[in-house]
N, C-alpha and C positions, 0 to 999 in steps of 0.2 A: 653299243660296244665300240671301242676304238682299239686299233692295233698300232704298235710302234715297233719298227723293224730297224735293226742295226747289224753290224758285223764286227768281228774282232779277230785277234791272233791267238788267244789263249783259251782253250777249252777248260783247263783247270781253273783259271781265274774266274770264268763265268759260273762254273759249278760251285766254286767256293762262295761266291756272292749269293747265289740262289739258296744255299742251305745255311747261310750265316744267320745266327740269332743273337749275336752279341753286339756287333756294330749297328746292324739294321734292326732297330727296336720294333718295327712294324712286321717283321718276319715271325710268324707264329706257326708252329707245327709244319715246317716244310716237308713235303713228301711228293713222290711221283703220282700222277694220276693217269699217265699214258706214256708209251714209248714205242719205238719203231717195231718191236716184235712182241711187246707185252710182257717180256721177261727181264727187262733191264734191272740192274742192281739199284736198290733204293736206299741211300744213306739215311734218310729220315726214318726208316723203319727197321734198320739193322742194329744189332747189338754192338758191332764194331764200326762206328761211324767213319773213322779215318780210312780204314782198309777198304770199306765198301765204296767210299768216295773215289779212292784211287782206282778201284776196279771199274767204276762207271766211266771215269775219264778215259781210261785205257780202251774200253770198249768203243766209246764214241770216236776216239782218235785212231782206231785200227786202220781204217782205209786211208786216212790222211797220211799216216806213216808209210803205207805201201805206195801211195802216189808220190810221196816225197822222194822215195828211193829212185823213182823213175823220172824225177824232175817235173812232175805234172801237178803237184799240189798248189792250190791258190795260196797267196801270201796271207790273206785274211780268210781263213778257212772256217771261222765260226759264224753261224747265222743265229741271231737272237730276235725273238718276237714276243713282246708282251701283249696280252689281250686283257683288257679291263672292261668290266661291266659299268654301265652308267649309274650315277648316284640314284638311289631309290629303287633299283632293280632288286628282285628277290635274290637270295643266296642260292647259287646253283650247286648241285651235288657234284661229287667227284666224277661220277659217271657222265654227267652232262658236260663238265669241263673236258673230260676225255674225248667225248664225241666232237666237241668244238675244236680241240687240238688236232684230231685226225682230219677234220675238214679243212683246217687252215693249211697244214703241210701239204695236203693234196692240191688245194687250189693254187698255192704259190709255186708249185713245181719242186718243192723240197722232197716230197715223197708222194708222187702221183699214185692215185688209187689203182691197185692191181699191178703195180710195178715192183717186181722183186728186187730191183737194183736201186730202189729209192734210198735217200740218205738216212743215216742214223740220227735219231732225235729222241728227246725226252721232254715231257711237259711237267713242270714243277709248280705246285701250288703252295704258297707260303702265306697267303692271306685269303680272306673270304671272297674278295671281289675281283681277283685277277689270277692269271697263270702266266708263266714264262715258258716259252718253247725254246730249247737250246738244241741246235743241230750242227753237224759238221757237213760241209758242202760237197764232200767227195762221195760219189755214188759207188755202188757195188762193182760197176765196170771201170772204176777209177777215173771216170770223167767228172768234170765239175758240173754241179746241178745247174739247170737252166731255170733261174728264178727271176727273170727280168720282170719289171713292173709288179714286183711282189706286193708292194703296198696297195696298189690299186686292186689286184686280184683278191688280197686278203680283205680289203674294205668291202668289196662287192659280196664276198661270201658272208661277212659279218652282217650285212644288211639283210641277207636271206635268213641268217640264224636269228636275228632279232624278231623277224616276222613269225618264224616257226615256233620260237620259244615264248612269244608274247612279251618280249622285253621292250624297253624304251627305244624308240626309233631315233638314233643319233643323227644330228645334222651333219651332212657330209659335204666335202668340198670338191673342187675341180683342179687342185694342184696349182692354184694361182695365189694361195695365201702366203703371207710373209713367214719366213722361218721363225719358229718360236725360240726363245732363249733356251739353251741347254740347262740341264740340272746343275752342271758345274758353274755356269754363268750366274744362275739364280743364287746359288749358295755363296758365290764370291761377292755378289752385291749385298746379300744379307749380312755377311761378316763385316763388310765395310760400312754398314749402316745406311745403305742407299735403297731407295724404293724402286729404282729402275736399274735394269742391267745396262751395260754399255751398249749392247745391240739396240735396245729399246730407245735409249737416249739419242743415239746417233740417227736412228730411223726418224724420230720426230724432228730433229734438227734439219736433216736433209730434206724432208718433205716440206717443211716450212720455207726453206730457202728456194726450193723449186717453185713454190707458190708466188714468190715475189720477183724471181729472176725473169728477165726478158730474153735471155739467150744462154747457151751453154757456157760461154766465156764469163759472163756476169755471175752465173751460178758458182763456178769454180772460184771466182774472186771473192764472192760473199762467204763461201765455205772456208776459204783460207783465213778470213778475218774473225772467225768464231773463236772466242776465248775458251781454252780448255780442250780444243779439238785439234788433233794432228791430221794433216792432209798430205797424201802422196799422190801426185798426178803422174800417170804413165803415158809415154809417147811411143808411137811406132818408129822404126828406124828412119822413116821419111820425115819425122818431126811432127806428124799429125797426132792429135789427141787420141789416146787409146782408151783410157778409163781413169778411175780414181779409187782410192781406198782411204778410209778414215779410222781413227782410233781416239779413244778418250785419253787425254794426258794423265799419266800416272797409272793407267791400267796396263800391266805388263804380265808376261808369261813367266814360266820358271826360269828362263834364261835372262830375264830382265829386259826383254824386247817388247815394244808396244804390241797389243793385240789388235791386229788390223781387220777391218771388214770392208770388202768390196761393196759397191752399190747393190749388186745382185744378191749379196748375202743379207742385206738389210730388207729388201723387198724386190719382187720381180720387176716392178716398174721404176726402180731407182738405179738400174744399171745405166752406165753413161750413154750407150746407144739409145736407150728408151728416153732418157732425159733430153738428149739432143733432138730426138724426134718430136717430143712434146713442146720444146721451146723454140722450134724453128718458126720463123716468120711472125713472131708476136710483136705487135706494135708497142713501143715504149710509151708510158703515160706522158701526155703533154706537160711541159714545164710552164707553170703560170708565172709570168713576169710581174714584178711589183707594179701596182698601179693599173694593170691591164684588166679588162672586163672579165669577170669570173663566168665560167661556163656552168653547165648543169652540175649538180652535186655528184661526185663519184659514187656515193651510196645510192642515189636515185638511178644512175646508169647501171650499176651492178645489179640492183633489184630488177630493173626492166630486163636485163640480159638473163638473169636467173629465171624470171617468169616465163621466158620463151623456152626453157628446158622442158616444161610440161608439154608443150606442143610437140617437141621432138620425140619425147617418150611415147606419146600417144599416136603420132602419125609419121614419124621419121623411120628410116631404115635402122637396122641394128648397129651398124658401124657408126652412124652419126649419133645415135642415142648413147652408145658406150662412150664416145668422145665427150659428150656433154656431161655425163655422170662423172668422168674423170676430171674434167675442168671444174665442175662444181666441187669436187673433193679438194681441189686446190684452194677454192674460196673458204671452205671449212677449215683447212689447215692454216690459212692466213688469219682467221678471226682472233685467235688467242694473242696474236702479235699486236693488234690494234685496239682491242677491246679494253674497257676499264678493268682494273685488277679484280674487282669482286665478281666479274663474269668469267674470268679466265679458267677457273677450275672446271666448270661445266662445259665450256667451249673446247677445252683441251681434251676432255673425256669424249666429247662428241667427235672430235677430229680423229682420235685414236680408234674409236669404234667404226666410224664411217670409212676409214682407210680400207677396210676389207671389202666394202661394198663398191669400191671404185674399180675393181678388177674382175674380169671374168674371161671365159674362153673366147668371147666375142672380140674381134680385133677392132680397135677404135680407128676411125678416120679422123685424125687429129685436126686437119684443116677445117673441118665442119664446126669446130668450137673456138676458132680464133677470136671472134668478137667477145665471147664470154671470158676467155683468158685475158684479153686486153683490159676488159672492165674490172676483172679481179685485181690485176696489177695496179690499177689506178687507186685502189683502196689503201695501198701502202703509204700513200702521201695524204691520206684523209683520216687522221686519227679521230676517234669519237670524242666530241667535245659537247659542252652544253648539256641539253636534255637527252642527247643520244637518240633522237628520233630516227636518224638515218640507219643506225644499227638495228633498232627495233623493227623498222620497215623491212630491212633485209632478212632478219631472222624470221619474220612472219612468212615471207615467201619461201625461205629455206625449209621451214617445217613442211610446207606443201610439196616441195621438191623431194624431200626425203621420203615422204609417204608415197609419192609417185614412183620413186626409185625402187622402193620395196615391192610395189605391185609389178613393176617391169621385171624385176628379177624373179618374182614369184611365178609369173607366167612362163618363165624359162627354166624353172625348177633349180634356180641357183640358191640352194638352201642356206649356205653360210652367208651369202651376201644379204639375204632377206633378214636373217637374225642380226647381222651387223647394222643394217639400216634401222631396225626396230630399236636396237640399243642406243644408237646415235640419236634417234628421235626423242627419247626420254630426256637426254641432256640438253638438246636444242630447245625443247619446249620449256624446260626449267630456266634456261638462259633467256629465252624470249619473255617469259613472265616477269623476270627481274628487269630486263632492259626496257620493256614497254611501260612499266609502272610509272616512272617519272614523267615522260613526255605525255602520256595519256592523262595523268592527273593534272598536268599543267594546262592542257587543253580544256579539261572539264572545269577548271577554275575560272575560265573566261566564258561563262554561259551567255548565249545570245538571248534577246528578249523572248518572252513566251510566245508571242505571235510569230516570230521568225522560226522558233522551234516547231510550231504547229505546221508552218508552211513546209519545212523540211520533212516532217513526218508524212505529209500528204504526198510529197515527191517519192518517198520510200515506198508508200503503198501503191503508187502508180508505176514505178520503174521496176521494182523487185517484189511483186506481190507474193511470190512463193516463199520469200525470206522475210517479208515485212514484219510479221509479229515477232519473230525471233530477234530481228534487229532492234525493234523498239523496246523489247524487254531486256535487251543486253545491257550489262553495266557499262559497256563502252559506247552506248548511244549518245550520252552528253558530249563526249569527245568528238564523235562524228558530226554532231550538229554544230559544234564550235568550229571544226575544220571547214565545213561547208560555208559557214558564215564568213570566216576569214577569207576564203577563196572568193566569195561574192564581193566582199569589201575591196579586194584587190583588183576587181574588174572582170572576174570570170563569171560565166553563166553556171550557177550551181547545179541547175538541172542537167545541163549537158555534161558537166563533169561527172555527175552521179551516173548518168547513162553510160558514159565511156568507162567508168570504173567497174560497173556491173558487167559490161561486155568483155572486159579484158580476159577473164578466165572464170570458169564455173566457181560458184561459192559453196558448192556442196561439201568440199573437203575442209572448209575453213573452221577452225576451232571456235573462233569468235567472228561472226560475219560482220558485226559493227566495226571491230578493230581492223579487220582486213580492208573494209571499205575506207576507213579513215586513212590508212597508209596510202591507198591508191589515190584517193582524192588529194592528199598532200603532195604526192609525187607529181600528179597532173597539174596541180595548181602552181608548182614551182617553175613550170615552163613560162615562157614569155606571155604576158597578157595580150590577147588578140586586139588588133586595132579597131577603130570605130567602124569601118566598113565591114570587117570580118564579123564583129559583134552583131551588126545589123543583119547581115546575111544569115547568121546562125539563129538570130531571133525570129526571122521570117520562116526559116525551115522548121524551127521548133513550134511556131504558132500554127503552121499548116499541118504538122504531124500530130499535134496534141488532140484535136477533136477525134481523129481516127482512133487513137489509143483509148480515149474515153468511151467511144462507141463500142470498141471491142470488150472493154471491161463491163459495159452494161449488158452485152449480149447474153451471157450465161444466166444473168439474173432474170 
């Protein structure tokens, strides 16, 4: 069950909506299931609907009018709470909904149990799966009800109700979720033929710009250059930056003014102070001059940085882990900007879903993830070209990071974040399958000689015996054998590369062990080939270590 709570100025307007069956087609048989004293007038069961409705409104407003004469009535005196069952739940009886309504008004402080001065309220049922509770906030002693944190207290009570009634246990949040579009925003977008509301579009735009900006000033500069987006930057009297708000060009209110959204209204981590904290001290990507020697691939560097997130989630403190999850979210936000067009739908859906998993009540220690953030920014100058092996390599480790993120949140009972990570995982895996197909097929089309393949197979059996059969049976094995051969041809020791690749991180979570090893081998092989002396030293080390390994393998036999 979920509750949605709001406030208003007109008791008559709310009651009119709750009993309306003409404009609201989903309102069927509206009637009361409970009220403050059990004897409230029910327009849905009366012969004279209009007269009964007026009487009900007058009864609900009685104390409001008394308090108003004393100058003590709140301006927004109406309290409105809708309680909806989850899809698939059984249909509750009127008596069960009445019990739920009594428990909600008691838990939220509207009408505490046993309090004769509790507020006046009614619960209206006009559909099978939900009720609306309408109350006026003035108590019998003419004080305003104390209903602070009513959403949290209602949510806690609903969790207990779900357990007692045997209903579906709804995933609950921690108040760090981004604000959902209102019904008015959704209807406005639908009438305009748009698939996204202005709030959703702006949230995506701002998050993507944060993922490529290296400082707050650059972020604002990039934001100001987005076509179709209006930007208003606010300053303190001292001239220092205070914040920003954005609007979609052409999206206006009834007065013809732009509909503005501050960063905090888009998402809790998109307020200007939060963005300034996230972007502080990030190193700008180095500019490669024409003719200069190229350094390591930005995709290789970003993949290596992302792989270290797994260590932080397993062994780091919570502040550092939360910072790395947020920084990885920036990488996911960036991917749709640089990926080929056929991958963008899945990557954008992954970014939209994972956004929820990047925030929790844990405070992030941002400076712990600066290296990852810098590596992510370097990707903006590294569009995917050719076979796209760099992107496929990054997506391979990204899948493991999302799995680890879900486990991290699960251990801390962050239910919404876990659900978001699982949703993002589906889209990332789909994008990876598409991105990996071409580079892996290209590798497999360059098969090494049979004797070389056999030699690589023996290395697999020796270095990763617990995964060996799965690797050799994997459709990705030919690509791994080709990658090892190409690395060997370039001057690398294939056995040492494979050892290093296997040690980098457990392979237990890998969807395809062969593919994961392929990307690791390629990333390691992209480094500078060791010199003659270094190769000789490694060969000596390998030769002395090899008999010991073989002896260990013979032991259990």
